[in-house]
Every structure is written in structure tokens, then in C-alpha cells.
N, C-alpha and C positions, 0 to 999 in steps of 0.2 A: 585086254580090255573087258570090263564088266558091263552088265545091264543092271541098272539100279533103279528102285523105286523110291521116290521121296515124297511121303505124305506131307501135307501142309506145305508143299513146295513152292506156292505162291506167296507165302508169308514172308515176314522180315528175315528171319534166319534161314528158312527153308530155301528161298530165292537165291541167297548168297551161296548156299551150299550147292545148288543146282549149277550156278556159274562155275564154282571151283571144280566140281566133278566133271563138267563138260570140257573145261579146260585141260584135264588130265587125260581126255580121250575116251570117256566112258559114255555109254548111251544111257539116257535119262528118261524115266517115266516119272512125270510130275502129277500128283493127284491133290486137288484141293476143292473144296466146296465154296471157296471165296466168300466165306463168312466174315473173316478178318484179313485174309490174304487179298491180293489184288492182281489183275492181269497185267496192270502197269509195271509191276516188279519183274515180270517174265516176258514183256512184249518184245524184248530184243532177242529172245530165244525162240519165239514160236516157229519161225521158219528154218530153224537149225535142224539138219537132217538127223541128227542123233537125240533130238529132243521131242517128246510127246506130252501133251498137256490132256489130262482128263479131269473133268469137272464132276466130282463125286465126293459124297459124305462117307467117311470111313465107318461110320456107325451102321450104314446099310451094307447089306451083303454085296460083295464084288469078287470078281476074278481078273487076273491079267493073263491073257493068252500066251504071251511069249515067256521064255524062261528068265528066271531072275537070280542074280548072284547075291545081292545085297538089299536090304530094305532099311531105310532111315525113317523112323516114325516121329514126325514132328507135329502131327495134326492135333491141335488142341488151341483153344483160346488161351492166352497167356497174360493179358493185361487185367488188373483188378476190375476196372470198369467193365470189360467184355465179360469175364467169367462170372461177375456178381449180377449182370444183367441176363446172362443166359447160364444159370447154374445147372440145370439139367443136362443141356447139350455139352456143357464142359465135362461134367462127370460121365457122361456116356462115352465121349470120344476117347477118354483115357481108360475106359473099362471095356465096354462092348467094342469100340473101335480098335483098341489094343488087342482084344481076343481075335477079331477078324484078321488083323494084320499078322498075328502069331500063327493062326491056321495057314494063311497064305505062305508064311515062311517055311513051314513044314512041308507043304505040298511042293513048294519050288525048291526045297533044300537050300534056301537063302538064309545068309546071316542077317539077324534083325537086330539094329540098335534102337533102344527106346530112350528118349529125351525126357528124363524125369527133371527135377527141380530142386533148387535149394529151398524151396517152401516145404519140403518134405522134413526139414529140421524144425519148422514152425518158429516159435520164439524161444531161441536156443539157450541152454543153460550150460553149453560148452562153447568156448570161443578161442580161437577160430574152429569152424566145424570140421571135424574128420568125418570120413565115410563110415566109421565104426559107431559114431554117435546115432542113437535111435530117434532122437527128436522129442519136441514137445509141442504137439499140434492139437488144437481144439477140433475134435472129430465132428461136432455139430455146429461149429461157428460159420459165420458169413463166407469165409474163405475156403471152408472144408470142400466144396465142390471141386476146387482145383487141388488143393494140398492133399487130401485123402484119396482122391481118383488117381493121382500120380503115384502115391504109396501103394495104392491097389494094384496100378499097372506094374510096378517093380515086383509085388509078390506074385502076381499071375505069371509073369515071365520066368520067374525062378521056379515056379511050379512046372511050367512047360519044360524048363531045362531038366528038372529032377525026374519028372515022369515020362518025358518023350524025348529027352536028350536033344531039345531044341537048341540052336546055336544062337545065343542072345548075348547082347551087350547093353549095360545100362549106364548113362551117365547122368549126373545131377549138375544142371546149368545154373550158374549164378547170374545177376543182372548183366544183361548184354545190351549193347548200344552201338549205333551206327546209322548210316544211310538206309533209307526205307522203313525206319521207325514211323509209326503213323501219329501225326500230330493230335495231341489231346487224348491220346489212348490210356491215359491213367499212369503210365510209367513216367518216373520223376524226371528223367533226362529229356524225353519228348515234351513233357509239360512245360519244364523250365525254358527249353529252347524256343518253343512256340510263344511263350508268354514274353520272353525277352524280345524276340524279334517283332512282336506286334505292339510292343510298349504297354502290355497289360502287367499288372502286379505279379511278381513271382510269389506263388502260394506255396508256403510250406505248411505241412500238416505235422503238429506237435511242436517241440521247441527247437527243431533242427539239429539236435545233438545225436539222433539216431543215425547209425552208420550203414554204409552200403559199399559193395565192392564192384567195380564197373569194368567189364571185359569188352574190348572192342569185336565187332563181329567178325573180322578176318582171323583173329587169333582163335575165336571160339570154333569156326568152321574147321580149322586145321586140327583142332583137339578133337572133334568128332571124327574126322577122317582117320587120325592117329589111332583113336580107340577102336573104330570099325575094323581096321586092319591089324590090330593086335591080337594076341592069344588071351587077353583077359576078359573076364565076364563083367566085373565091376561089382557094385557101383564105383564109379570114379568122379570125384569133383573135377568140373571145368569151369574155371573162373579166374579173374584177377585178384591176387591176395592183397593188392593194396587197397587200404580202407580210408574212406572219407566220411566226414558227416555230411548231411544233406544241406546244411547251412554252407559248408565249404564249397560244395558243388554249385549251389546257387550263386555265390559270389564269383566263382571261376567262370560260369557261363555269362554273367554280366560283364566280367572283364574282357572275355573273348569276343561277345558280341558287340560291345561298346554301347550296351542299352543303358538307358536311365530308368528303367523300371524300379519300382520299389519293392521291397521284400515284406510281405505280409504273413501272419501266422494264423493257422486255423487248428481246430480240434484233430487230434491223431485218430484215424479210423480205427473202428474195433479190430482187434487181433492183427494189427500191422506190426511187424517185427521191430525191434528197436535196434537191432544189430545183426549184421550179416557179413561174414568174412570166411572164404573158403581156405581150408588147408589143402594144398595142391601137392604135397609131398609125394603121394603116389603117383600122380600124373608125371611129376618131374623124373621120378626115378624109373617107372615102368614104361611110360610112353615117350619119354625125352621130349615132353611138352610143357612150354610155359609161355605166358603172353609176352608179346614184345612192344606192343603199341602203348604208349604212355597216355594218361587221362587227357592231357591238353592237346596232344596231337590227335587223338581220337575225336575229341570234342570238336576240334576245328574242322575235321573232315565232314562230321555230322551236320554241324552249323551251316556249311558251305551247301549241303545238299537241301537242308530245310529252306534256305534263302531262294531256291528255285521253285519251290512249290507254289502253285497259283494262290492259295489261301493265305500263305505269308506275304507274297507280293501284294496282294490287294490290301491287306490290313496294315501293311508297313509303308504303304505309298502315301 
């Protein structure tokens, strides 16, 4: 059994990863500054004998006294609303924060997995996107604090690998959803479900024909673990290759919630990608991984979780 550090471990994906790793018998150190993560996500773990929570920002220097076998670096704001409101903090978490984690991994002789993003491809001119595609990113645009800092994080870790023989892994995560998404965080699924359950109009930015590929969180977590325990460096795409238009997603959520909310259209935000679909051939071939949860199944599980939130109960009653 391993001792594993999960940065961003109180966040949406990070908390599910902590659950999964604990269930496998590992000892988990969860680090989070709770800027977008929440103690509610890990409340059920706080008294677990193999779980430790540290409230800390990875941008600031830190040390872990005990030995470490693996580090999952997920600490970063990941929703457009969050990283556009806190652009400097976002850029630093993926640069200085990643450097701090990389130095710790060398000190502890631990394997480091960096969660990069499909946003590294920008507004893609290749579809679907393969790992060999270099991307089409606006380096000074409103989303660049996230896009470019993730790309820099990848470059930094490859430099650590080449110059210091660091043991690193890189994955590029595509749109992920599931329980513990934060209502109103700017991600399309959380926005649509919140609006549908509270009777507010479903707001589509653009004409609704832009596409996304949605991966349920349990599938994504297994992909992270498979990659961590593989012999591959990456980057590797992790996501669900099934592609849907945003309008199709809105109609599906209306059907599943039974909502009578109307669909309205607003202007498409600057630099918002018009298409996104991962090529996961490498993950299938090399990791023996692919998603198994279908969109409607995953949405039903997510909707059930949203219905339990006080904000939803209050506004839907």
C-alpha cells in the first residue's frame, strides 16, 4: 500500500480520487486551500485513520514530513468563472505550484501525475484531438491564465524529466461531470442542471451547435489511477469520445429533470472553443482504459445529487 499526496483533494475530481484511493487501501494526504474545494466533499473522510487533510496553497512553499510514493497534482481553479475572476492565482498554481510539487516529488522519490487539460488544444483545427496535436491557443486571451499555465506546467515537468530524471506523468482531462460539481460554477452541466431544477431559463451561449464530450467522474478517476500506475509519461487524453452539441445537452437535461425551463441564447464568450472531442486511442491501447458510464446514466446520478443541495431545495420549493 502506498502513501499518496493529492493536491486539490477537496475539489470536485480530487475528492472522488481520494475516495477511490482510500478504498484501495492507500494512505492519503489531501492538500487544498479551499478556494474552490470544500470540506463538505471530504467530511466523511476526516476521521479516517489513513486520511490527513492539510489546508495549504501549493503556490506557497511546503514540505511533507512522511515519505511519499505518489503525488496527484490537481490543485487549480478549473471553471471559466473561477479562473477569469482569479487569473493570477490560477496561473501561479499551474506554474509555481507545479514547480513546488515537482521539487517535492524529487525529494521524496515519488511519481508525480499532473492533470493538464483539453484546453491545451485551444480552438482546435484538428478534430478529434490527438495528443500529437500542438493546439491553437490565444496566449494573451482571457482564458490564457488557465490554458497557457497548464501548457507551461507540461513543459516544466518535461524539463524536470529530461534534466533531473523526474518520474512524471501527464494527462489531459476533457469535460468531467458528476456529484460534487459546484452549482453555478460556469461549467455547462452544473449551470444547466441548476437552472433546470430551479425553474430558471437554460442559458446557452452561442447558437448551441458547439460540441463537447462529457466524461463521468468515476471513469475519469480510474483513468488517472491507470495512468499513474503505468510505465508511460504521456501526455494522454482522458475523456469520453462521445460528442454532443450544447443544445442536445440542454434538451437531455430538461427531459431528465422534467423541468419546464425555457432555453434562451446569449452571446458566445471570447475564445470559447466551438468543438471538443478527445481521441482516446492511446488510453485504450496502452492503459486498457475507456469510459463506461453513458451520458444519461451519469446525468441522472448528477441530478440526484443536485436535488439534495440546500440551494436547489430552497429555490425549487
